[in-house]
N, C-alpha and C positions, 0 to 999 in steps of 0.2 A: 504493500500500500504506500509506504514512504517513497519508494522508487517512482510510483505512478505520479504522486503529487509533485515530486522533484522534477520529473520529466515535463509535466504540465506547466510548471513554473518556468522552466527553461524555454519551452515553446512560446509561452506568453511574452517573455522578455525579448525573444528573438523576433517576434512579430511586431514589436513596437518600433522597429527601425533602429538605425544607428544612434548611438549617443552623440551629442554635439561635440564632445572632445575627440571623437574619432573622425578620421578622414571619410568624407561622404555624408556626414550628418549636417543638418542645418545648424548654423551658428546661432546660439540664443541671443536675443536682443538684450540690451542693458541700458541703464540710464545712470551716468556718472557725471561728476562735475569736472570741468577742465580747470586749468590753473587760474583762469580769470573768474571762476565761480559760475560759469554758464553750463547748463545741462547739455550733455551730449549723448546720443544714442547710436547704436550700430545701424539702425534703420536709415539714418540720414545719409549713409554712404552706399545705400543700395544702388546697384548698377555699376559699381566700381570693384576692382580687385582691392581688397583691404588686407593690410598686414597689421595684426594686433601683436604688439611687442610687450610682453609682460616682464617687469623688472622690479628690483628693490635697490635701495641705496647701500645695503650691506653686501650686495653681490659685487665682488671685485671685477668679475668678467663684464658685468653690466657697465661699470664705470669706464673700463677700457674700450668697450664697444660703442658707447654713445657717440663719440666723434665720427666714427665710421658710419654709424646709422644716419647721422646728419648728412654726411657726404652722399650716401646712397639715396636719401630722400631728395636732395637737391638734383641728383642726376636722373632720377626716375619720376619726379613730380609731373603729374599730368592730370587731365580730366578723367582718366581711366584708372587711377591708382590713388590710394591714401594709406599712409602709415600712421597708426595711432599707438602711442606708448601709454601703457597702463601700469601705474605703480600700485603694487598690491600691499594692502594693510598698513599703509603709512599716511601721514597727514598730507594735505595738499601743499603745504610749505616745502616738503621734500621734493615734490615734482617741480615746484616753482624754482627751487634752488638749482636743480639739475638743468632746467630750461636756461637759466642765466649762466651757469657755469659752462655749459656746452653750446650755448647760442642755438638751441634747438628751435626750429621753425615749424615742426610737425605738431599736430595736436597731442597734448599730454593730459591724461586724465588721472584722477586719484580715486582709487578704490579703498577708501578708508575703513570700510567694514569687511574687506577681504572676501566679498561674495564671489568674485570672479575665479578665485582659486578652485573652488569646487565646481562652479558652473562650467569652466573650461578644462578642468582636470590638470591644473598647473602643479607640477611636482618639483621642477628645477627652474633656475633662473640663469639666463633669460630663456623664455619660451616664446617662439614666434608662430602664430597661427595665421595662415593665409586663407582668405575667404573669397570665393568667386563672386561675380556680379549678381548671381542668383541667391547668394547667402549661404552657400555650402562650404564647409571646411574642405579645402583641397590639399593642404599640406601642413604638417606640424614639424617644426625644427626646434629641437631642444639644444640650446647653446647658440653660438654665433651664427650669423648668416652673412653671406657675401652679397655684394652688389650684383654679381652675375646671377646668383640664385633668384634674387628679386626680379631682375630683368626677364629671366626665363619664365617665371611664374606669371608675370604681367602679360608677356607675349602669348602664353598658352591660354590665358583666360580672359583676354580682352573681349568686349562685346562684339 
């Protein structure tokens, strides 16, 4: 009997579709504040390839990568692409300090309640989640990303 119940549960979970933190699943929408205190949502970027870059200030790799991320953003900025950096579990002041220190021009959001960690299955920093124009997760890269990787993903998923 236990095996039957377990099997039915597995079938039920499988029929629900992919989890959003898996490639192929729809990226869940969110509402977070940017460094200016304005609400931002994932839905406002619909129709673009979106890179969600999850980071924290205690991540040494994140600090080293931020200038390269800015270079990549400047080189790939277009109507078809948006890079959104999301700080997990820290105050908006942390994001503002990073914005100033690294002269970041891409949108920076603060997830002060750390809801995105479970929503997107973030386990390491940095984590980069690429979303296609239809809102599906097309690639997850844990760790650094290169400009070439970003360019290839934009080209593969442009409208």
